[in-house]
GUVEX-958976 format. One record per atom (N, C-alpha, C, O): atom name; x, z, y; residue in one letter. Coordinates in nm, 2 decimals. Atoms other than C-alpha are relative to their C-alpha. Example, Ala and Ser with C-alpha at 12.3 -4.5 7.8 and 13.67 -1.06 7.14 Angstrom:
! residues 2
REC:atom:x:z:y:res
REC:N:0.09:0.00:-0.12:A;
REC:CA:1.23:0.78:-0.45:A;
REC:C:0.09:0.00:0.12:A;
REC:O:0.19:0.07:0.12:A;
REC:N:-0.09:0.00:-0.11:S;
REC:CA:1.37:0.71:-0.11:S;
REC:C:-0.08:0.08:0.11:S;
REC:O:-0.03:0.09:0.22:S;
END
This chain:
! residues 135
REC:atom:x:z:y:res
REC:N:0.01:-0.03:-0.14:M;
REC:CA:-6.92:-0.78:-5.68:M;
REC:C:-0.07:-0.12:0.07:M;
REC:O:-0.02:-0.23:0.06:M;
REC:N:0.06:0.11:-0.08:T;
REC:CA:-7.15:-0.98:-5.45:T;
REC:C:0.05:0.00:0.14:T;
REC:O:0.08:0.10:0.20:T;
REC:N:-0.04:0.02:-0.14:K;
REC:CA:-7.06:-1.12:-5.12:K;
REC:C:-0.12:0.04:0.09:K;
REC:O:-0.23:-0.01:0.07:K;
REC:N:0.11:-0.04:-0.10:R;
REC:CA:-7.26:-0.97:-4.83:R;
REC:C:-0.02:-0.11:0.10:R;
REC:O:-0.13:-0.13:0.15:R;
REC:N:0.00:0.09:-0.12:F;
REC:CA:-7.17:-1.23:-4.57:F;
REC:C:0.10:-0.11:-0.03:F;
REC:O:0.22:-0.08:-0.05:F;
REC:N:-0.09:0.12:0.02:K;
REC:CA:-7.02:-1.58:-4.61:K;
REC:C:0.06:-0.03:0.13:K;
REC:O:-0.01:-0.08:0.23:K;
REC:N:-0.07:0.03:-0.12:R;
REC:CA:-6.76:-1.63:-4.35:R;
REC:C:0.06:-0.14:-0.01:R;
REC:O:0.15:-0.17:-0.09:R;
REC:N:-0.05:0.14:0.01:E;
REC:CA:-6.69:-2.00:-4.28:E;
REC:C:0.06:-0.04:0.13:E;
REC:O:0.11:-0.15:0.14:E;
REC:N:-0.06:0.03:-0.12:E;
REC:CA:-6.56:-1.98:-3.93:E;
REC:C:0.15:-0.03:-0.01:E;
REC:O:0.22:0.03:-0.10:E;
REC:N:-0.14:0.02:0.01:P;
REC:CA:-6.21:-2.13:-3.88:P;
REC:C:0.08:0.11:0.07:P;
REC:O:0.20:0.11:0.05:P;
REC:N:-0.07:-0.10:-0.07:L;
REC:CA:-6.12:-1.84:-3.66:L;
REC:C:-0.08:0.13:0.00:L;
REC:O:-0.19:0.14:0.04:L;
REC:N:0.06:-0.14:-0.01:R;
REC:CA:-6.19:-1.46:-3.69:R;
REC:C:0.11:0.08:0.06:R;
REC:O:0.21:0.11:-0.01:R;
REC:N:-0.10:-0.07:-0.07:Y;
REC:CA:-5.99:-1.26:-3.44:Y;
REC:C:-0.01:0.15:-0.03:Y;
REC:O:-0.12:0.21:0.01:Y;
REC:N:0.00:-0.15:0.03:E;
REC:CA:-5.90:-0.90:-3.56:E;
REC:C:0.07:0.06:0.11:E;
REC:O:0.19:0.03:0.14:E;
REC:N:-0.07:-0.07:-0.11:F;
REC:CA:-5.83:-0.68:-3.26:F;
REC:C:0.09:0.11:-0.06:F;
REC:O:0.06:0.18:-0.15:F;
REC:N:-0.10:-0.10:0.04:A;
REC:CA:-5.52:-0.46:-3.31:A;
REC:C:-0.06:0.14:0.03:A;
REC:O:-0.04:0.23:-0.05:A;
REC:N:0.07:-0.12:-0.04:S;
REC:CA:-5.71:-0.19:-3.13:S;
REC:C:-0.14:-0.04:0.03:S;
REC:O:-0.16:-0.13:0.12:S;
REC:N:0.13:0.05:-0.03:P;
REC:CA:-6.09:-0.22:-3.13:P;
REC:C:-0.03:0.01:0.16:P;
REC:O:0.02:0.10:0.22:P;
REC:N:0.03:0.01:-0.14:I;
REC:CA:-6.23:-0.31:-2.78:I;
REC:C:-0.14:0.05:0.03:I;
REC:O:-0.23:0.03:-0.05:I;
REC:N:0.14:-0.05:-0.04:D;
REC:CA:-6.52:-0.14:-2.60:D;
REC:C:-0.09:-0.11:0.04:D;
REC:O:-0.05:-0.21:0.09:D;
REC:N:0.10:0.09:-0.04:T;
REC:CA:-6.84:-0.32:-2.55:T;
REC:C:-0.13:0.08:0.02:T;
REC:O:-0.14:0.19:-0.02:T;
REC:N:0.13:-0.06:-0.02:T;
REC:CA:-7.19:-0.25:-2.44:T;
REC:C:-0.10:-0.11:-0.05:T;
REC:O:-0.07:-0.23:-0.06:T;
REC:N:0.10:0.09:0.05:F;
REC:CA:-7.51:-0.41:-2.59:F;
REC:C:-0.13:0.06:0.03:F;
REC:O:-0.15:0.18:0.05:F;
REC:N:0.14:-0.04:-0.02:V;
REC:CA:-7.88:-0.41:-2.54:V;
REC:C:-0.08:-0.07:-0.12:V;
REC:O:-0.04:-0.17:-0.17:V;
REC:N:0.10:0.06:0.09:I;
REC:CA:-8.17:-0.48:-2.78:I;
REC:C:-0.07:-0.10:0.09:I;
REC:O:-0.14:-0.06:0.18:I;
REC:N:0.06:0.11:-0.09:S;
REC:CA:-8.29:-0.82:-2.63:S;
REC:C:-0.12:-0.06:-0.07:S;
REC:O:-0.19:-0.13:0.00:S;
REC:N:0.12:0.05:0.06:R;
REC:CA:-8.55:-0.91:-2.89:R;
REC:C:-0.04:0.10:-0.11:R;
REC:O:0.05:0.14:-0.19:R;
REC:N:0.05:-0.09:0.10:L;
REC:CA:-8.77:-0.69:-3.11:L;
REC:C:-0.13:-0.05:-0.05:L;
REC:O:-0.22:-0.07:0.03:L;
REC:N:0.12:0.05:0.07:R;
REC:CA:-9.03:-0.81:-3.36:R;
REC:C:-0.05:-0.13:0.06:R;
REC:O:-0.16:-0.15:0.08:R;
REC:N:0.03:0.13:-0.05:G;
REC:CA:-9.01:-1.16:-3.21:G;
REC:C:-0.04:0.00:0.15:G;
REC:O:-0.06:-0.11:0.20:G;
REC:N:0.04:0.00:-0.15:E;
REC:CA:-9.08:-1.05:-2.85:E;
REC:C:0.13:0.04:0.08:E;
REC:O:0.21:0.12:0.03:E;
REC:N:-0.10:-0.03:-0.09:S;
REC:CA:-8.84:-1.03:-2.56:S;
REC:C:0.00:0.15:0.03:S;
REC:O:-0.11:0.21:0.04:S;
REC:N:-0.01:-0.14:-0.01:Y;
REC:CA:-8.72:-0.67:-2.51:Y;
REC:C:0.12:0.03:0.08:Y;
REC:O:0.22:-0.04:0.07:Y;
REC:N:-0.12:-0.04:-0.08:Q;
REC:CA:-8.48:-0.49:-2.28:Q;
REC:C:0.02:0.15:-0.02:Q;
REC:O:-0.04:0.23:0.05:Q;
REC:N:-0.03:-0.14:0.02:S;
REC:CA:-8.34:-0.16:-2.41:S;
REC:C:0.10:0.05:0.10:S;
REC:O:0.16:-0.03:0.18:S;
REC:N:-0.11:-0.06:-0.08:K;
REC:CA:-8.10:0.08:-2.23:K;
REC:C:0.13:-0.05:-0.06:K;
REC:O:0.13:-0.07:-0.18:K;
REC:N:-0.13:0.04:0.06:P;
REC:CA:-7.74:-0.03:-2.27:P;
REC:C:0.05:0.11:-0.10:P;
REC:O:0.04:0.23:-0.07:P;
REC:N:-0.07:-0.09:0.10:A;
REC:CA:-7.56:0.12:-2.57:A;
REC:C:0.14:-0.04:-0.01:A;
REC:O:0.18:-0.15:0.03:A;
REC:N:-0.15:0.03:0.01:K;
REC:CA:-7.19:0.15:-2.64:K;
REC:C:0.04:-0.02:-0.15:K;
REC:O:-0.02:0.04:-0.24:K;
REC:N:-0.06:0.02:0.13:G;
REC:CA:-6.98:0.04:-2.94:G;
REC:C:0.14:-0.06:0.02:G;
REC:O:0.18:-0.07:0.13:G;
REC:N:-0.13:0.07:0.00:V;
REC:CA:-6.65:-0.11:-3.03:V;
REC:C:0.00:-0.12:-0.09:V;
REC:O:-0.06:-0.12:-0.19:V;
REC:N:-0.02:0.12:0.08:L;
REC:CA:-6.56:-0.45:-3.16:L;
REC:C:0.12:0.01:-0.08:L;
REC:O:0.23:0.04:-0.03:L;
REC:N:-0.11:0.00:0.09:V;
REC:CA:-6.34:-0.47:-3.46:V;
REC:C:0.06:-0.14:-0.01:V;
REC:O:0.18:-0.16:-0.01:V;
REC:N:-0.05:0.14:0.00:N;
REC:CA:-6.33:-0.85:-3.48:N;
REC:C:-0.11:-0.09:0.06:N;
REC:O:-0.23:-0.04:0.08:N;
REC:N:0.10:0.10:-0.05:I;
REC:CA:-6.51:-1.16:-3.34:I;
REC:C:0.05:-0.14:-0.03:I;
REC:O:0.16:-0.17:-0.05:I;
REC:N:-0.02:0.14:0.02:S;
REC:CA:-6.54:-1.52:-3.41:S;
REC:C:-0.11:-0.08:0.08:S;
REC:O:-0.20:-0.01:0.13:S;
REC:N:0.11:0.07:-0.07:P;
REC:CA:-6.75:-1.80:-3.25:P;
REC:C:-0.13:0.02:-0.07:P;
REC:O:-0.24:-0.01:-0.01:P;
REC:N:0.12:-0.02:0.07:G;
REC:CA:-7.01:-1.72:-3.52:G;
REC:C:-0.06:0.14:-0.01:G;
REC:O:-0.17:0.16:-0.05:G;
REC:N:0.05:-0.13:0.02:G;
REC:CA:-7.03:-1.35:-3.51:G;
REC:C:0.10:0.11:0.03:G;
REC:O:0.21:0.08:0.08:G;
REC:N:-0.09:-0.10:-0.03:L;
REC:CA:-6.87:-1.01:-3.48:L;
REC:C:-0.02:0.12:-0.09:L;
REC:O:-0.13:0.13:-0.16:L;
REC:N:0.01:-0.13:0.07:K;
REC:CA:-6.81:-0.67:-3.64:K;
REC:C:0.00:0.11:0.11:K;
REC:O:0.09:0.12:0.19:K;
REC:N:0.02:-0.11:-0.10:L;
REC:CA:-6.94:-0.37:-3.44:L;
REC:C:0.00:0.13:-0.07:L;
REC:O:-0.06:0.15:-0.18:L;
REC:N:0.01:-0.14:0.04:V;
REC:CA:-6.90:0.00:-3.48:V;
REC:C:-0.07:0.08:0.11:V;
REC:O:-0.03:0.07:0.23:V;
REC:N:0.07:-0.08:-0.09:T;
REC:CA:-7.15:0.23:-3.31:T;
REC:C:-0.06:0.12:-0.07:T;
REC:O:-0.07:0.12:-0.19:T;
REC:N:0.06:-0.11:0.06:E;
REC:CA:-7.32:0.56:-3.36:E;
REC:C:-0.15:-0.02:-0.02:E;
REC:O:-0.22:0.06:-0.08:E;
REC:N:0.14:0.03:0.01:L;
REC:CA:-7.66:0.40:-3.34:L;
REC:C:-0.04:-0.06:-0.14:L;
REC:O:0.03:-0.14:-0.19:L;
REC:N:0.05:0.05:0.13:D;
REC:CA:-7.86:0.34:-3.66:D;
REC:C:-0.11:-0.11:0.03:D;
REC:O:-0.22:-0.08:0.05:D;
REC:N:0.09:0.12:-0.03:L;
REC:CA:-8.01:-0.01:-3.61:L;
REC:C:-0.05:-0.06:-0.13:L;
REC:O:0.02:-0.06:-0.23:L;
REC:N:0.05:0.07:0.12:P;
REC:CA:-8.23:-0.20:-3.85:P;
REC:C:0.07:-0.13:-0.01:P;
REC:O:0.12:-0.19:0.09:P;
REC:N:-0.06:0.13:0.01:K;
REC:CA:-8.09:-0.52:-4.00:K;
REC:C:-0.11:-0.10:-0.02:K;
REC:O:-0.22:-0.06:-0.07:K;
REC:N:0.10:0.11:0.02:G;
REC:CA:-8.28:-0.85:-4.01:G;
REC:C:-0.02:-0.07:0.13:G;
REC:O:0.04:-0.04:0.23:G;
REC:N:0.02:0.09:-0.11:D;
REC:CA:-8.41:-1.11:-3.78:D;
REC:C:-0.11:0.04:0.09:D;
REC:O:-0.15:-0.03:0.18:D;
REC:N:0.10:-0.05:-0.10:D;
REC:CA:-8.67:-0.89:-3.61:D;
REC:C:0.07:0.07:0.12:D;
REC:O:0.00:0.12:0.20:D;
REC:N:-0.07:-0.07:-0.10:L;
REC:CA:-8.40:-0.75:-3.39:L;
REC:C:0.12:-0.09:0.05:L;
REC:O:0.20:-0.14:-0.04:L;
REC:N:-0.12:0.07:-0.05:S;
REC:CA:-8.14:-0.93:-3.16:S;
REC:C:0.06:0.09:0.10:S;
REC:O:0.00:0.16:0.18:S;
REC:N:-0.08:-0.07:-0.09:L;
REC:CA:-7.86:-0.77:-2.97:L;
REC:C:0.07:-0.09:0.09:L;
REC:O:0.12:-0.20:0.05:L;
REC:N:-0.08:0.08:-0.09:T;
REC:CA:-7.70:-0.91:-2.66:T;
REC:C:0.11:0.09:0.05:T;
REC:O:0.09:0.20:0.10:T;
REC:N:-0.13:-0.07:-0.03:F;
REC:CA:-7.34:-0.80:-2.59:F;
REC:C:0.05:-0.04:0.14:F;
REC:O:0.03:-0.15:0.19:F;
REC:N:-0.09:0.03:-0.12:T;
REC:CA:-7.13:-0.77:-2.27:T;
REC:C:0.14:0.03:-0.05:T;
REC:O:0.18:0.14:-0.08:T;
REC:N:-0.13:0.00:0.06:I;
REC:CA:-6.78:-0.85:-2.38:I;
REC:C:0.10:-0.05:0.11:I;
REC:O:0.08:-0.16:0.17:I;
REC:N:-0.11:0.04:-0.09:H;
REC:CA:-6.47:-0.87:-2.15:H;
REC:C:0.12:-0.03:-0.07:H;
REC:O:0.18:0.06:-0.14:H;
REC:N:-0.12:0.05:0.07:L;
REC:CA:-6.18:-1.07:-2.29:L;
REC:C:0.09:-0.06:0.10:L;
REC:O:0.07:-0.18:0.14:L;
REC:N:-0.11:0.06:-0.09:A;
REC:CA:-5.88:-1.12:-2.05:A;
REC:C:-0.06:-0.08:0.11:A;
REC:O:-0.02:-0.19:0.14:A;
REC:N:0.06:0.07:-0.11:G;
REC:CA:-6.09:-1.21:-1.75:G;
REC:C:-0.12:-0.08:-0.03:G;
REC:O:-0.19:-0.13:0.06:G;
REC:N:0.12:0.07:0.04:Y;
REC:CA:-6.37:-1.38:-1.94:Y;
REC:C:-0.11:0.10:-0.04:Y;
REC:O:-0.09:0.19:-0.12:Y;
REC:N:0.12:-0.08:0.03:D;
REC:CA:-6.71:-1.22:-1.95:D;
REC:C:-0.09:-0.09:-0.08:D;
REC:O:-0.13:-0.19:-0.04:D;
REC:N:0.09:0.08:0.09:I;
REC:CA:-6.92:-1.34:-2.24:I;
REC:C:-0.12:0.09:-0.05:I;
REC:O:-0.10:0.21:-0.06:I;
REC:N:0.12:-0.08:0.04:A;
REC:CA:-7.27:-1.23:-2.35:A;
REC:C:-0.07:-0.07:-0.11:A;
REC:O:-0.18:-0.12:-0.10:A;
REC:N:0.07:0.06:0.12:P;
REC:CA:-7.35:-1.36:-2.70:P;
REC:C:-0.11:0.09:-0.05:P;
REC:O:-0.12:0.21:-0.03:P;
REC:N:0.11:-0.07:0.06:E;
REC:CA:-7.67:-1.27:-2.87:E;
REC:C:0.01:-0.02:-0.15:E;
REC:O:0.04:-0.13:-0.20:E;
REC:N:-0.01:0.01:0.14:G;
REC:CA:-7.68:-1.19:-3.24:G;
REC:C:-0.09:0.08:-0.08:G;
REC:O:-0.16:0.17:-0.02:G;
REC:N:0.09:-0.07:0.09:E;
REC:CA:-7.87:-1.06:-3.54:E;
REC:C:0.08:0.08:-0.10:E;
REC:O:0.19:0.02:-0.15:E;
REC:N:-0.07:-0.09:0.10:V;
REC:CA:-7.76:-0.78:-3.78:V;
REC:C:-0.02:-0.07:-0.14:V;
REC:O:-0.13:-0.08:-0.18:V;
REC:N:0.01:0.06:0.13:V;
REC:CA:-7.68:-0.94:-4.12:V;
REC:C:0.05:0.10:-0.11:V;
REC:O:0.01:0.09:-0.23:V;
REC:N:-0.03:-0.11:0.10:W;
REC:CA:-7.52:-0.63:-4.29:W;
REC:C:0.03:0.12:0.08:W;
REC:O:0.06:0.12:0.20:W;
REC:N:-0.02:-0.14:-0.06:K;
REC:CA:-7.48:-0.26:-4.22:K;
REC:C:0.06:0.09:-0.10:K;
REC:O:0.03:0.08:-0.22:K;
REC:N:-0.06:-0.10:0.09:E;
REC:CA:-7.27:0.02:-4.36:E;
REC:C:0.02:0.13:0.08:E;
REC:O:0.07:0.13:0.19:E;
REC:N:-0.02:-0.13:-0.06:K;
REC:CA:-7.26:0.39:-4.28:K;
REC:C:0.14:0.05:-0.03:K;
REC:O:0.18:0.05:-0.15:K;
REC:N:-0.13:-0.06:0.02:R;
REC:CA:-6.92:0.54:-4.23:R;
REC:C:0.01:0.13:0.08:R;
REC:O:0.03:0.13:0.21:R;
REC:N:0.00:-0.13:-0.07:G;
REC:CA:-6.92:0.91:-4.15:G;
REC:C:-0.12:0.01:0.09:G;
REC:O:-0.23:0.00:0.05:G;
REC:N:0.11:-0.01:-0.10:T;
REC:CA:-7.12:0.96:-3.83:T;
REC:C:-0.03:-0.13:0.07:T;
REC:O:-0.12:-0.14:0.16:T;
REC:N:0.02:0.13:-0.07:S;
REC:CA:-7.10:0.59:-3.73:S;
REC:C:-0.06:-0.10:-0.10:S;
REC:O:-0.06:-0.08:-0.22:S;
REC:N:0.05:0.12:0.08:F;
REC:CA:-7.24:0.26:-3.85:F;
REC:C:0.08:-0.12:0.03:F;
REC:O:0.12:-0.14:0.15:F;
REC:N:-0.08:0.12:-0.02:V;
REC:CA:-7.05:-0.06:-3.90:V;
REC:C:-0.10:-0.11:-0.03:V;
REC:O:-0.17:-0.11:-0.13:V;
REC:N:0.10:0.12:0.01:Y;
REC:CA:-7.25:-0.39:-3.85:Y;
REC:C:0.07:-0.13:0.00:Y;
REC:O:0.17:-0.15:0.07:Y;
REC:N:-0.04:0.14:-0.01:G;
REC:CA:-7.19:-0.75:-3.92:G;
REC:C:-0.11:-0.08:0.07:G;
REC:O:-0.22:-0.07:0.03:G;
REC:N:0.10:0.07:-0.07:L;
REC:CA:-7.37:-0.97:-3.67:L;
REC:C:0.03:-0.15:0.00:L;
REC:O:0.15:-0.19:0.01:L;
REC:N:-0.01:0.15:-0.01:R;
REC:CA:-7.43:-1.35:-3.67:R;
REC:C:-0.06:-0.03:0.13:R;
REC:O:-0.17:0.01:0.16:R;
REC:N:0.05:0.04:-0.13:F;
REC:CA:-7.47:-1.50:-3.33:F;
REC:C:-0.11:-0.11:-0.02:F;
REC:O:-0.11:-0.19:-0.11:F;
REC:N:0.10:0.10:-0.01:I;
REC:CA:-7.77:-1.71:-3.24:I;
REC:C:0.08:-0.13:0.04:I;
REC:O:0.16:-0.12:0.13:I;
REC:N:-0.08:0.12:-0.02:E;
REC:CA:-7.64:-2.07:-3.25:E;
REC:C:-0.01:-0.05:0.15:E;
REC:O:-0.12:-0.07:0.20:E;
REC:N:0.00:0.04:-0.14:D;
REC:CA:-7.53:-2.17:-2.90:D;
REC:C:0.14:-0.06:0.02:D;
REC:O:0.24:0.01:0.04:D;
REC:N:-0.13:0.06:-0.01:P;
REC:CA:-7.24:-2.43:-2.87:P;
REC:C:0.07:0.04:0.13:P;
REC:O:0.20:0.05:0.12:P;
REC:N:-0.07:-0.04:-0.12:E;
REC:CA:-7.17:-2.33:-2.51:E;
REC:C:0.06:0.14:-0.01:E;
REC:O:0.17:0.16:0.03:E;
REC:N:-0.05:-0.13:0.02:M;
REC:CA:-7.13:-1.97:-2.61:M;
REC:C:0.12:0.00:-0.09:M;
REC:O:0.21:0.08:-0.07:M;
REC:N:-0.11:0.01:0.09:E;
REC:CA:-6.91:-2.06:-2.90:E;
REC:C:0.13:-0.04:0.07:E;
REC:O:0.24:0.01:0.05:E;
REC:N:-0.11:0.05:-0.08:E;
REC:CA:-6.68:-2.25:-2.66:E;
REC:C:0.05:0.12:0.09:E;
REC:O:0.17:0.13:0.11:E;
REC:N:-0.04:-0.11:-0.09:A;
REC:CA:-6.68:-1.95:-2.42:A;
REC:C:0.07:0.11:-0.08:A;
REC:O:0.17:0.16:-0.03:A;
REC:N:-0.07:-0.09:0.08:I;
REC:CA:-6.58:-1.72:-2.70:I;
REC:C:0.14:-0.04:-0.04:I;
REC:O:0.23:0.03:-0.03:I;
REC:N:-0.14:0.06:0.03:L;
REC:CA:-6.29:-1.95:-2.80:L;
REC:C:0.09:0.01:0.12:L;
REC:O:0.20:0.05:0.10:L;
REC:N:-0.08:0.00:-0.12:R;
REC:CA:-6.17:-1.97:-2.44:R;
REC:C:0.04:0.15:0.02:R;
REC:O:0.16:0.18:0.06:R;
REC:N:-0.03:-0.14:-0.02:G;
REC:CA:-6.19:-1.59:-2.41:G;
REC:C:0.10:0.05:-0.10:G;
REC:O:0.19:0.13:-0.06:G;
REC:N:-0.09:-0.05:0.10:L;
REC:CA:-6.01:-1.53:-2.74:L;
REC:C:0.14:-0.06:0.02:L;
REC:O:0.24:0.01:0.01:L;
REC:N:-0.13:0.06:-0.03:K;
REC:CA:-5.73:-1.77:-2.64:K;
REC:C:0.07:0.07:0.11:K;
REC:O:0.19:0.11:0.10:K;
REC:N:-0.06:-0.08:-0.11:A;
REC:CA:-5.68:-1.59:-2.31:A;
REC:C:0.04:0.14:-0.04:A;
REC:O:0.14:0.19:0.00:A;
REC:N:-0.03:-0.14:0.04:Y;
REC:CA:-5.69:-1.25:-2.48:Y;
REC:C:0.12:0.00:-0.09:Y;
REC:O:0.21:0.09:-0.07:Y;
REC:N:-0.11:0.01:0.08:A;
REC:CA:-5.44:-1.36:-2.74:A;
REC:C:0.13:-0.02:0.08:A;
REC:O:0.23:0.04:0.05:A;
REC:N:-0.12:0.03:-0.09:V;
REC:CA:-5.20:-1.49:-2.47:V;
REC:C:0.03:0.13:0.07:V;
REC:O:0.15:0.17:0.08:V;
REC:N:-0.02:-0.12:-0.08:H;
REC:CA:-5.25:-1.17:-2.27:H;
REC:C:0.07:0.11:-0.09:H;
REC:O:0.17:0.17:-0.05:H;
REC:N:-0.06:-0.10:0.09:E;
REC:CA:-5.17:-0.95:-2.58:E;
REC:C:0.14:-0.04:-0.04:E;
REC:O:0.23:0.05:-0.05:E;
REC:N:-0.13:0.04:0.04:R;
REC:CA:-4.87:-1.16:-2.68:R;
REC:C:0.10:0.03:0.12:R;
REC:O:0.21:0.07:0.10:R;
REC:N:-0.09:-0.02:-0.12:N;
REC:CA:-4.73:-1.14:-2.32:N;
REC:C:0.02:0.15:0.01:N;
REC:O:0.14:0.19:0.05:N;
REC:N:-0.02:-0.14:-0.01:A;
REC:CA:-4.79:-0.76:-2.32:A;
REC:C:0.10:0.05:-0.10:A;
REC:O:0.18:0.14:-0.07:A;
REC:N:-0.09:-0.04:0.10:Q;
REC:CA:-4.61:-0.72:-2.65:Q;
REC:C:0.15:-0.05:0.03:Q;
REC:O:0.24:0.03:0.01:Q;
REC:N:-0.13:0.05:-0.04:N;
REC:CA:-4.32:-0.94:-2.53:N;
REC:C:0.06:0.08:0.11:N;
REC:O:0.18:0.11:0.11:N;
REC:N:-0.05:-0.08:-0.11:G;
REC:CA:-4.29:-0.74:-2.21:G;
REC:C:0.04:0.14:-0.05:G;
REC:O:0.15:0.19:0.00:G;
REC:N:-0.03:-0.13:0.06:A;
REC:CA:-4.29:-0.41:-2.41:A;
REC:C:0.13:-0.01:-0.08:A;
REC:O:0.22:0.08:-0.07:A;
REC:N:-0.12:0.02:0.08:A;
REC:CA:-4.02:-0.55:-2.64:A;
REC:C:0.12:-0.01:0.09:A;
REC:O:0.23:0.04:0.06:A;
REC:N:-0.11:0.02:-0.10:K;
REC:CA:-3.80:-0.65:-2.34:K;
REC:C:0.04:0.13:0.06:K;
REC:O:0.15:0.16:0.08:K;
REC:N:-0.03:-0.13:-0.07:R;
REC:CA:-3.84:-0.31:-2.18:R;
REC:C:0.08:0.09:-0.10:R;
REC:O:0.17:0.17:-0.06:R;
REC:N:-0.07:-0.08:0.10:R;
REC:CA:-3.73:-0.14:-2.51:R;
REC:C:0.14:-0.04:-0.02:R;
REC:O:0.23:0.04:-0.03:R;
REC:N:-0.13:0.05:0.01:R;
REC:CA:-3.43:-0.36:-2.54:R;
REC:C:0.09:0.04:0.12:R;
REC:O:0.21:0.06:0.10:R;
REC:N:-0.08:-0.04:-0.11:S;
REC:CA:-3.32:-0.28:-2.19:S;
REC:C:0.05:0.14:0.00:S;
REC:O:0.14:0.18:0.07:S;
REC:N:-0.05:-0.14:0.01:F;
REC:CA:-3.29:0.09:-2.28:F;
REC:C:0.09:0.02:-0.12:F;
REC:O:0.15:0.13:-0.13:F;
REC:N:-0.09:-0.02:0.12:E;
REC:CA:-3.09:0.03:-2.60:E;
REC:C:0.15:-0.02:0.04:E;
REC:O:0.24:-0.01:-0.04:E;
END
């Protein structure tokens, strides 16, 4: 079995429930491009890339870049990435994307993920407290 993608990031956040995102094709065949926004869901994200599920059949490779609009607990981030692997699942496609190297964007993703994790933990703790109050 061969590895499709080498993951070396110290952090890859798996969402308990995939989160909605929109994206555009921002580069095509080496030229700037602006497509209509498309929808997908994020399965996971790290400072270096993400896993996307969408119904669109996109080509993989460095001739195409996607720019995302991602909302994480009050943080809006817009990373740009290239498709490095692709898999068809039913009527959808699952993609692995590697972000274009950008240290400021990596920091923004980490800040957003930290805030999102705290928000999710607080929501879970609040739900647990509400359940205990009914017991």
